N, C-alpha and C positions, 0 to 999 in steps of 0.2 A: 290350509298347515300339512305340509306332506306325511306322513307316520314312517317312521324309522325300517317296516319290510318296501314301502313306495321308493326310498330311497335306497333300498339295496338293491331293489331289482332295477333302479336306474344308475349307479355305478357299476354294476353286472353288465348293464347295455352298453353300457363306452367302452369301458374295455375291452368285450367283444369287437365292438366297432373297432376301437382303435387297434388289435389284432391284425383284424379283418385287410382292416387299409395297411399296416406294414407287410402284413403278407404277400397285398399284389404289388407294394413297391418293389422289397425286395426278386419277385418275381421280373419284376420290368429289369431289376437291377442286372437276375442271371441274366437275362438277354441278349442288354450291351456289352458285361466282362465276357460271356461268349464261354463262361467256361471258366473264368481265369479270379473268380472271385472265394478266400479262405474261409473256409466257416467258422473257422475260427474269429478272424474279424467281423465276422458278418452277428455272430453272436452274440459277439460287446459289443457292437450298433446299437441290436436290436434290443439290448439290455439298459443300454443308457438313453434310447429314446421311448423304453417305454418307461421309464422313472419320471423323464422331464415329463412327459405325458400325464402321467401320476401327479406330478406338481400342480402343473399349471391350472388344474381343476378340469371343469366339466367343461364341449363347448367342442366347435368344428375346429376355432384356433390352437386349442391345443393338440387335438390332431392333428393339425396340417404341422405344427410346429417339432413333434414326435417322430410326425415322414419325410421331413425336410432333415433334421438333426442326425434322421438314420441312411437319408440320400447321399447327404453329406460328406458322414464320415468314411462310405466304401468309395466314395471317387477319390477321397485325400488315401485310402489304403493300395487302390489300384496306380493315381500319378505316382504316385511313391515306387511303379513297378513297372510301368506301361503306359505309352501317351495313347491320352484320350483323346479321340478324333471329333475334329468338328463337329458332324454328321449321325457321331453315336450323343454328341453331351444335347442338343437341337432336338434330335429325337425322345433325349431323357426326359430333359423337361416341357415338351410338350404333354409327354406320353401322362409326367406328375401334375404339370397343371391340369389336364382335362380326371385324373385324379381326385385331385385336391380344393377345385374349383376355383381355379385360380390362375392369369395369365400365365401366357411361358415366359415372356421376357421379365414377368415378377419372380418365378419360378428360377431363374437360370443368375437374375442380380444375386437372389437370397444362398441358392448354391453357391458359389461365385466366392462372399463373400463371409459364410461358415465355412466351405474349405480354407481360407488363407488367414482365420483365426483358429486355424487347429495347430494346436502343437506339434504334431508328428511331422511338421515341412519344419520345423527349426532342431528335429534331430538329428538327420543327416549332418556331414559337414557342407560348409556355407556354400562352395560351389555347389552341389550337385539338391542342395537347398534350393538355391535359384535358380538351377533349371527348372527345377520343381514347379516353383512356381509361376516361370515364364510362361512352361508348357500349357497349366491349368487356363495362361490368359487366352494365349491360339487356343484349346478348345471349348472355351465358352463366348468365341466372339472371332469378327474375322481377321482377325490382328496377324500382321505375318514376322516375320523375318525382329524380332524383339531381343535388344539388346542390354544390360548396364554395363555404364561405366561412370570411370571414375578418374579422378586432374591426379597425374603421375608428379613425382619432384620437379621437372620442367614442364608447367602450369599447358599440359596435353594431355589429352583424350585415350583412357585407355585404358580397352574392353577388357573389365570385368567377366561378363557371362555374358552368352549368345544361343538360341535357340532361333534356328532356319540357316539360311544363306548369309556368307563372307557379308559383314558389315560393307557399304561402299563410301563414298567420298561424301555426300549426302549425308548419308546418314551418321556418321563424326564429325559432319562440320556440324549435324542439327547441337550431336553431343556436345559438343567447345561452345557453341552459341547459351542450352540449361546451364552448362557445367560451370562458365566467366561470367553470373546475371546478367544479361542478355535475354528477354523475354521474348524475340523475335525470332523466333523458326519459324521456318516458312508453312504455310495454312495448307498446301499438299497434301500427301499419303504420307509424309513420314512425317508422325509428330516425337515431340518428345516433351517426357515430364522430367519434374526437378522431385527429386527424394530426397526431404531435409530431415534435418537431425537441428535443436535446438534454432530450429530457425539459420539453421545455414545452409547449401544445395552440397550433398557428401555426395551426391552420385547420379544419377538421369537413367534413365528410361527412354527409350527411344523406339517405334514400333513403328512399322509400314502397316498404316488401314488404309481403308479404302474410304471415298469422299461420305459416303451415306453411312458407311460404319457406325450409326451412334453412339449402339451399345460398346462395341470396339471399346471408344475411347475413352465413355466413363468407366468401367471396366481396369482399362489402363490407370486413370487415375487414381484408383480404390487402388490398385497396385499399388504405385509409388508412394500411398501415404501409408503405405504398410511394409514397405522392404526394408528398413534402414535398420531395425537391427538385424536382421539379414547381413548387410555389409559393411555394418559395424564389426562383426563377427568372423566376416570375412577378407581386412581389415588388421584385427590382432590376433588373428590365426597365421597371413602373413607376413607381420611386422615380426611375431617368433620363433617363425622360417624361418625367416635369414637372420635370426639369430644365432638360432641351434645349427643352422648350415655353417654358418662365420664358426661356432666353437665346434662343430665337427672338419671345415675345412684346417681348421687349425693346427687338431691335433695329429692330423694325415697328412699337414706339412712334418712336422715332429717326428711321425713313424716315417717318411719315409728317410729325412734325415735321418734319423737311426738305422738305415736299414742301411743309407748308403753308407755311414759311420761301421757300423757292421764287417759291409765288401770288400771298403778300403785299407780298414785296420786288423781287428784279430782275426778277418779268416784269410785278409793276404797273412800275417804271422805265425799261424794258424800251417801257410801251405810254405813257410819260408823252412820251421820246427820241420819238417815232411823231411823238406831236401838234406838239414842235417842233419836229423835221423839218419838216413838213410846213405848217406855221407858215412858217419859216424859205425854203422853198422858195417861196410865197408873195411872201411879201419882197425875196426873189431880183426875181422873175419881174417884180416893181414897179422894184428899184431899176434892175434890165438895159435893162428898157424894149427899144430895138427894138438892141442892142448885137448883135455877129455871132456873138460869139462866147457868145447865155444861150444856144439850141439847146444845144452841148454839155456849161454844168454844168449846167441844166438833169434834162442826160441823167444827172452824175453823181450830182445827188441822187435822181433816180428810181431809182440804180441802189443805194444807202448804203440808201434806204427797202424798198429788195424783197430786204438779207442783213439789215435788220431784222425788218420780216416774220416771213422764215424760222426766224432767231432768235430769234423770239415765240414759233410754231409749237412747236421743239426745246424752248423752255425751259419751254412747260405739257404738253407730249405727258412733259415730263422727271419733273412736278408729279405729272400724274396716273398715272405707272405707280407713282411712292413711295405712292400710296394703299393702307392695308391694304387686303385682299379684307374684305367681312362674311361670309363663311366659313358665320356660323354662320346666315344665312337669305340663301346665294346658292350651290346647288351648283359645285359647280367645274367639272363637265360645260358648265357653263350662263356660269363664266365664263373658259371657254377659249375659247364659241366670240364671243361678245363681244370677247377680245384676235383674232381673227384676222378680223373683220368689222372691227374698227376699224384691223385693218394693212388689210386688203384697202379701204378707205377710202381709206387714202390715202400707195398706194402703188399699185405696177402688180406688185403681186409675191399670185398667189392661192394660198393657205390649201385644204389639206385635212384635215379633221380627223377623227379617227375617237377617240369615249372611251365604251371598255366597261365592264364590271364594278360592284361594288359600294362604292358609294362618299356610303354614305349615313352609315358607322362609320368614316370617316376623321377621323382629332385633327386642331385648326387645322393645326398641326406640318407636316402631311401635306400636306395639304392646300395649305396658303400656299408648302412649300417648291417643292412639282413644278410653283403655279402659277406663282412666279419663273421654276424655271427654264425653264421652255414662254417666259415674256417676254426674258427676257436670249436662249436662244436665237434665238428670232422677229427681236429685235431687232439683233445679230450679223449675221441675212440679209438684213435691210431692209438695213444698211448696208456691211456689203463684201461682201458675193458673186455683188451682180451679179446675182443667180438670179430667175427665172421660177416655179417653182412652189416651195414646201417644204409638206412632210410630216407635219403631229403626229397621233400614234397616242395613246391614254394607255387605261392596262391596270388597272383595281385590283380584283386576283387577291387569292385566298384567304390566301398567303403573304407576295405580295412583293407593291409599285407598282411600274408602271414607264411612264417616259414617254421616248417616241422621236419626235426633229426629224430627220429629213434633204431635205438640198434638192441643186437640180440646176446652183447657181451653180458657181464659178473655185475654192474650196476656198482649200489655205495648206498650210501642215509646220506638222504639228502642233504639237512639240518649240518648235523657235524663235518658231514664233509665242505658246506661252506665254510663252516667259521674255520677248522684247522687250513683252509687255503688263502682265506683272510688273514691269519696270526702269520703261516708262514711268506708271505708276499705272496702267493702265487695268483693272480686276482683275474686271473680269466674267465669264470664266470660271473664273478662281481661285471668283470668291464663291460662282456655283455650285458648284463641289463643295466648297465650306468649308460647305454647307445643307445639302446633302444626306451629308457626311459627319459632323454633326450627329446627325443620326437615323441609323446605321448602316451610312450604302448607301454606293455609288459611285458617279462618274459618266465617263462611256467616251466618248472623243472620240477621233475617225478622218475624219480627212479626207490627199486629198495634191493638191498645182497640179492644178489640171486640174479637180477635182471625184469624184467628190461628196462632200456631207458631213455623219457623221452624230452627232448626241449622245443618247448617252443614259442618265438619270436610273434607277438601280434604289433603291428603297428596302424593309427588310423591315415587314412588313404588322403593327403592333402596334394590338391594338383597346383600348378600356380595357373594366373589369370589366364585368358585363351591368349589373349597375341598383347606385346610389350607397346 
């Protein structure tokens, strides 16, 4: 029977052995990551691995489990940032297998399954999550040109995500055979795997793999068995986006109609009234002749005409702002530049615009919402802020759209101003917030008397499926 001192020494030895093994794994990961490891992520992975080792008890199996957990954690952390190359993963599995006294193939399978089970792969938008999982398959096997397909409303295969080359007709045919219940996909280099939910085929995973790549086929089947939740998220997000797009398009059509009505109605009436006022001024001048009050009366008419001209300009500006932007023909940065230039031309406000990122794949709803937020925020700066400079920053990131408008004006009390605006029917900020909320985003308003003021819209990035 062992003594307490002996048990304590054994536990200390196990802890030291586990620590040495984890340090060896970390050094190997650092080499493969080429210095790209986040120290915070590594530290969290290390603590988790140590906790698993302590909970698993004594023995080599516990140490191996901890090392595999640490490695899988780091693999996922890097997979969300960059691609793992197949050669890198092969070398990592070989070296880790040597350290753990396990076959490299077993290590690769264990790492792949642990990586797929990592909850962080469910955090990005579905499109990005799918692509990250497909890239992992390519890293752990010789599989190439990996695609995911779903059925469209006309019962045809529709590409949802891909990694690699554009899919060929044979790839599309293999997807169709799997989607529509025919398990007769070719046994050559193109293989299709059903992605099921409640025993129904919801999607198809198609890979191009070498005939002798047994590992690739096994891992592809494992991946297909785990993709259903991400596919379901993609479908739900797509349906919600379609509904939100329909709501926004309806609102834009109504706004456009209102703009046309303003232009064809009140704007024309103001123009006609201006002509009548100028005629009245001429008639008044003739009627008054040399009357000593003529100059005063003519001056009052001039004042009325000036106010009428200002009203005409404001109505035309409102009518222009209600025009639906042709986002399918004009890029968002170009629309923003035009908005900034128009504002600088008609006011003394300077606008410093910065737009960067990937704007080409924005949906119309996203582009319109960002544009409207910037328009409304700049209109508020022009009208209320008494500012000299407004800075507009728009960034189209991979996971989020960000639009920020700052000004050096006099600022305001946010809560009281929002309440007063809602009560008086001035719904600019409220309307901005509602537009952003429809796209599952949030609007931030920061200000104080004396300034500055910051308005920011943050919208999750959603990309439509890769091909229709």
